[in-house]
BAFI-3210 file (N, C-alpha, C; in Angstrom, 3 decimals, decimal comma, padded with zeros to 6 digits):
// residues 136
n [1|2|3|4|5|6|7|8|9|10|11|12|13|14|15|16|17|18|19|20|21|22|23|24|25|26|27|28|29|30|31|32|33|34|35|36|37|38|39|40|41|42|43|44|45|46|47|48|49|50|51|52|53|54|55|56|57|58|59|60|61|62|63|64|65|66|67|68|69|70|71|72|73|74|75|76|77|78|79|80|81|82|83|84|85|86|87|88|89|90|91|92|93|94|95|96|97|98|99|100|101|102|103|104|105|106|107|108|109|110|111|112|113|114|115|116|117|118|119|120|121|122|123|124|125|126|127|128|129|130|131|132|133|134|135|136]
n.u [024,559|023,992|025,247|028,253|029,345|028,516|029,352|032,413|032,584|032,691|034,697|036,723|036,478|037,189|039,768|040,405|041,055|041,680|039,250|040,766|043,722|042,737|042,337|045,313|046,664|045,595|046,713|044,415|041,982|041,044|038,146|037,439|037,362|034,828|032,792|032,917|031,876|029,323|027,891|029,155|029,672|031,415|035,316|037,880|039,636|039,165|040,024|042,296|041,951|040,796|042,321|044,116|042,614|041,946|039,936|037,241|037,915|035,732|033,453|033,479|033,327|030,576|029,262|028,683|029,067|031,497|032,567|035,171|037,748|039,556|041,730|042,124|042,413|044,397|047,051|050,002|049,626|048,051|050,561|052,559|051,175|051,293|053,995|054,295|052,888|053,616|056,744|055,870|054,577|056,927|058,602|057,113|056,946|059,560|060,182|062,431|062,922|062,193|063,603|062,244|063,881|065,132|062,853|061,719|064,329|064,309|061,786|061,832|064,159|062,594|061,144|062,688|063,915|061,768|061,323|062,704|062,871|060,250|059,579|058,030|055,228|056,489|059,051|059,785|059,241|060,928|063,563|063,416|063,501|065,714|067,398|066,790|067,878|070,425|071,039|071,074]
n.v [038,231|036,551|036,368|035,084|037,322|039,549|038,653|038,895|041,532|042,286|041,186|042,349|045,387|044,793|043,979|046,263|046,904|047,343|046,460|045,875|045,194|042,944|041,456|041,882|040,482|037,917|036,997|037,359|039,073|042,472|042,761|040,126|039,725|041,539|040,562|038,545|039,293|040,476|038,144|035,649|032,318|031,813|030,296|028,924|030,218|030,773|029,981|031,154|033,841|034,193|034,369|036,060|038,073|037,919|036,377|034,044|030,797|029,206|030,626|032,745|031,394|029,838|031,600|030,358|029,980|032,503|035,715|036,110|034,767|033,844|032,780|034,027|036,794|038,294|037,686|037,519|037,382|035,035|033,252|033,338|032,222|030,094|029,328|029,465|027,349|024,912|025,552|025,080|022,362|021,105|021,651|020,262|017,853|017,100|016,460|017,812|019,632|023,001|025,840|029,271|030,950|029,593|028,500|031,093|031,491|029,770|030,063|032,738|031,348|030,022|031,925|033,502|031,752|031,019|033,049|032,905|032,102|029,502|027,782|025,695|024,499|021,843|021,894|023,732|023,039|020,871|022,136|023,458|021,322|020,231|022,329|022,260|019,705|020,146|022,101|021,008]
n.w [096,653|093,249|091,388|089,469|088,079|089,675|092,401|091,286|090,536|093,013|094,350|093,194|094,166|096,238|096,603|095,460|092,865|089,169|086,427|084,130|085,127|086,990|084,021|083,386|084,546|084,639|082,880|080,483|077,921|078,712|077,620|078,138|081,043|081,221|080,128|081,856|083,955|083,331|081,849|082,246|083,788|085,410|085,765|084,003|085,433|087,707|090,584|090,401|090,144|092,290|094,223|093,121|094,054|096,774|097,905|098,833|097,396|096,796|097,379|095,502|092,946|093,513|095,382|097,481|101,414|102,707|101,573|102,609|104,306|107,224|106,420|104,223|104,030|103,852|102,118|102,786|105,460|105,917|104,693|106,358|108,606|107,605|107,910|110,066|111,743|110,866|111,714|114,319|114,140|113,527|116,101|118,072|116,701|117,576|120,163|122,083|124,585|124,335|124,978|125,517|124,153|122,327|120,466|119,664|118,033|116,119|114,562|113,807|111,802|110,331|108,980|107,957|105,837|104,491|102,921|100,877|097,288|095,934|098,076|100,448|102,401|103,618|103,287|104,806|107,328|107,365|106,853|109,523|111,165|110,784|111,674|114,595|115,279|114,776|116,580|119,217]
ca.u [025,046|023,320|025,612|029,459|029,639|028,248|030,745|033,354|033,120|032,289|036,168|037,916|036,079|037,570|041,176|040,763|042,028|040,188|039,146|042,069|044,573|042,882|043,256|046,502|047,254|045,859|046,620|043,442|041,793|040,043|036,936|037,146|036,680|034,003|031,856|032,281|030,979|028,081|027,475|029,931|029,219|032,741|036,312|038,972|040,649|038,115|041,131|043,520|041,154|039,944|043,955|044,419|041,496|042,465|038,889|037,458|037,320|034,152|031,957|033,445|032,560|029,297|028,003|028,881|030,277|031,942|033,393|036,476|037,479|040,265|043,410|042,715|042,254|045,745|047,783|051,262|049,837|048,265|051,749|053,369|050,691|051,606|055,218|054,803|051,840|054,588|057,702|055,252|054,832|058,463|058,985|056,468|057,388|061,178|060,210|063,121|062,300|063,334|063,476|061,492|064,675|065,410|061,705|061,967|065,364|063,164|060,413|062,997|064,710|061,415|060,756|064,009|063,909|060,372|061,899|063,716|062,414|060,675|059,322|056,794|054,933|057,195|060,483|060,268|058,933|062,141|064,515|063,098|063,696|067,458|067,872|066,371|069,226|072,180|071,314|071,036]
ca.v [037,819|035,735|035,567|035,074|038,374|040,309|038,501|039,178|043,072|043,300|040,595|043,222|045,996|044,329|043,898|047,963|046,894|047,318|045,114|045,944|045,111|041,823|040,787|041,696|039,288|036,185|036,650|037,468|040,803|042,833|042,624|038,865|040,406|042,350|039,444|037,214|040,279|040,782|036,978|034,682|031,595|031,092|030,309|027,769|030,789|031,260|030,317|032,339|035,454|034,560|034,715|037,956|039,209|037,744|036,162|032,588|030,950|028,524|031,996|033,260|030,325|029,354|031,822|029,401|031,018|034,102|036,536|036,473|034,056|033,551|031,884|034,641|037,734|038,801|036,569|037,349|036,874|033,804|032,241|033,826|031,610|028,575|029,033|029,375|026,122|024,311|025,300|024,927|021,100|020,500|021,275|019,365|016,487|017,037|016,030|018,441|020,894|023,543|027,644|030,111|032,115|028,684|028,631|032,307|031,960|028,676|030,918|033,642|030,878|029,468|033,042|033,596|030,721|030,854|034,123|032,101|030,975|028,009|027,204|025,197|024,571|020,997|022,154|024,619|021,974|019,896|022,861|023,392|019,816|019,877|023,104|021,133|018,586|021,367|022,834|019,859]
ca.w [095,775|093,104|090,031|089,189|087,765|091,251|092,823|090,957|090,679|094,633|094,826|092,884|094,934|097,923|096,138|095,039|091,510|087,937|085,451|083,105|085,809|086,696|083,117|082,874|086,097|084,715|081,142|079,069|077,884|079,372|077,067|078,931|082,482|081,348|079,590|083,001|084,949|082,264|081,410|083,131|084,875|086,256|084,336|084,666|086,419|089,186|091,859|090,319|090,372|093,872|094,562|093,354|095,105|098,063|098,600|099,338|095,928|096,864|097,206|094,064|091,812|093,813|096,304|098,696|102,240|102,834|100,887|102,952|105,433|107,935|105,433|102,549|104,782|103,425|101,433|103,015|106,682|105,631|104,089|107,729|109,389|107,392|108,109|111,459|111,750|110,025|112,533|115,421|113,887|113,844|117,455|118,684|117,113|117,860|121,209|122,617|125,694|123,772|125,967|124,917|123,123|120,815|119,665|118,515|116,772|115,077|113,618|112,700|111,064|109,427|107,860|106,554|104,477|103,490|102,108|099,161|096,041|095,917|099,553|100,733|103,900|103,855|102,896|106,036|108,165|107,042|107,061|111,017|111,848|110,780|112,996|115,531|115,136|114,505|117,783|120,258]
c.u [025,049|024,425|027,114|029,570|029,566|029,294|031,990|033,840|033,447|033,929|036,731|037,405|036,830|039,293|041,475|041,407|040,886|040,124|040,402|043,282|044,428|043,138|044,658|047,548|047,200|045,524|045,672|043,092|040,948|038,390|036,308|036,677|035,370|032,789|031,627|031,450|029,570|027,191|027,842|029,364|030,261|034,215|037,129|039,940|040,059|039,286|042,404|042,996|041,286|041,196|044,624|043,672|041,549|040,858|038,557|036,605|035,902|033,142|032,155|032,965|031,137|028,370|027,985|029,859|030,388|032,537|034,981|036,667|038,634|041,924|043,192|042,561|043,593|046,712|049,209|051,136|049,006|049,461|052,301|052,611|051,098|052,778|055,359|054,145|053,387|056,242|056,870|055,180|056,306|058,999|058,464|056,683|058,903|061,315|061,547|062,077|062,911|062,769|063,271|062,325|065,017|063,540|061,739|062,794|064,593|062,583|061,301|063,391|063,957|061,485|062,033|064,106|063,224|060,640|062,012|062,481|061,884|059,939|058,677|056,863|056,086|058,520|060,594|059,942|060,226|063,473|064,325|064,073|065,340|068,070|067,756|067,723|070,213|071,749|070,678|072,119]
c.v [036,885|035,062|035,616|036,606|039,653|039,869|038,595|040,310|043,016|042,216|041,628|044,934|045,923|044,432|045,772|047,975|047,043|045,889|045,384|045,049|043,159|040,914|040,831|040,455|038,063|035,980|036,554|039,068|041,292|043,264|041,300|038,923|040,694|041,176|038,404|037,714|039,936|039,370|035,581|033,550|031,143|030,892|029,352|028,965|031,555|030,901|030,806|033,813|035,546|034,819|035,812|038,937|039,095|037,075|034,421|031,953|030,033|029,677|032,410|032,458|029,985|030,299|031,507|029,900|032,118|034,404|036,034|035,156|033,965|033,431|033,019|036,171|038,985|037,910|036,275|036,916|035,352|032,524|032,175|032,694|030,329|028,256|028,532|027,850|025,166|024,015|024,931|023,176|020,743|020,461|020,451|018,102|016,114|016,306|016,001|019,523|021,511|025,251|028,080|031,243|030,487|028,878|029,523|032,380|030,326|029,355|031,931|033,199|030,745|030,832|033,928|032,983|030,694|031,980|033,711|031,899|029,949|027,385|026,646|024,692|023,048|021,161|023,117|023,546|021,153|020,663|023,128|022,231|019,688|021,124|022,658|020,248|019,339|021,696|022,144|018,908]
c.w [094,873|091,820|090,183|088,862|089,112|092,178|092,585|090,829|092,795|095,265|093,964|093,422|096,096|097,500|095,615|093,627|090,299|087,350|084,493|083,873|086,165|085,728|083,005|083,932|085,621|082,912|080,035|079,128|079,112|079,355|077,760|080,378|082,100|080,837|080,856|084,220|084,375|082,491|081,537|084,175|085,563|084,720|084,935|085,693|087,626|090,390|091,612|090,620|092,106|094,631|094,784|094,309|096,258|098,737|098,131|097,986|095,314|096,866|095,993|093,019|092,062|094,662|097,570|099,864|102,608|102,240|101,411|104,347|106,147|106,913|104,564|102,876|103,833|103,307|102,234|104,513|106,470|105,341|105,789|108,910|109,206|107,880|109,810|112,416|111,864|111,241|113,804|115,362|114,006|114,970|118,383|118,496|117,215|118,681|122,342|123,453|125,389|124,487|124,604|124,049|121,736|119,700|118,988|117,703|115,973|114,372|113,284|111,568|109,949|108,672|107,216|105,322|104,129|102,562|100,508|098,748|096,283|097,234|099,808|102,129|104,705|103,852|104,885|107,419|108,671|107,429|109,155|111,975|112,116|111,513|113,982|116,215|115,652|116,469|119,200|120,480]
res [x|x|x|x|x|x|x|x|x|x|x|x|x|x|x|x|x|x|x|x|x|x|x|x|x|x|x|x|x|x|x|x|x|x|x|x|x|x|x|x|x|x|x|x|x|x|x|x|x|x|x|x|x|x|x|x|x|x|x|x|x|x|x|x|x|x|x|x|x|x|x|x|x|x|x|x|x|x|x|x|x|x|x|x|x|x|x|x|x|x|x|x|x|x|x|x|x|x|x|x|x|x|x|x|x|x|x|x|x|x|x|x|x|x|x|x|x|x|x|x|x|x|x|x|x|x|x|x|x|x|x|x|x|x|x|x]
***
């Protein structure tokens, strides 16, 4: 796919959303989306579009790389994997020899914590560090 428009159409098909729905989600008109498909060279909202469609933003913008890569196949799955990595980092950095049950409890705590609005990987890691200290 050589043009931005062709890649954008493929991204919409991948996500199974219409031009109208994409326009609504990024705060523009369906006509602007249609223009991007016909004539566009990209937009300041390319990263947002890629996120909504679940595609690689570099691919959408330039055509370089794969349309999908591991971290964007499923945004929820990607978030969970980041939470688990942050949790594992906190566990590893703690220096404690935790049982499998303790580790599983920490993972569950991290997922529950991250369900709250405004979480970040760093906040999850700090929260888990505090949980480790409390359990020791």
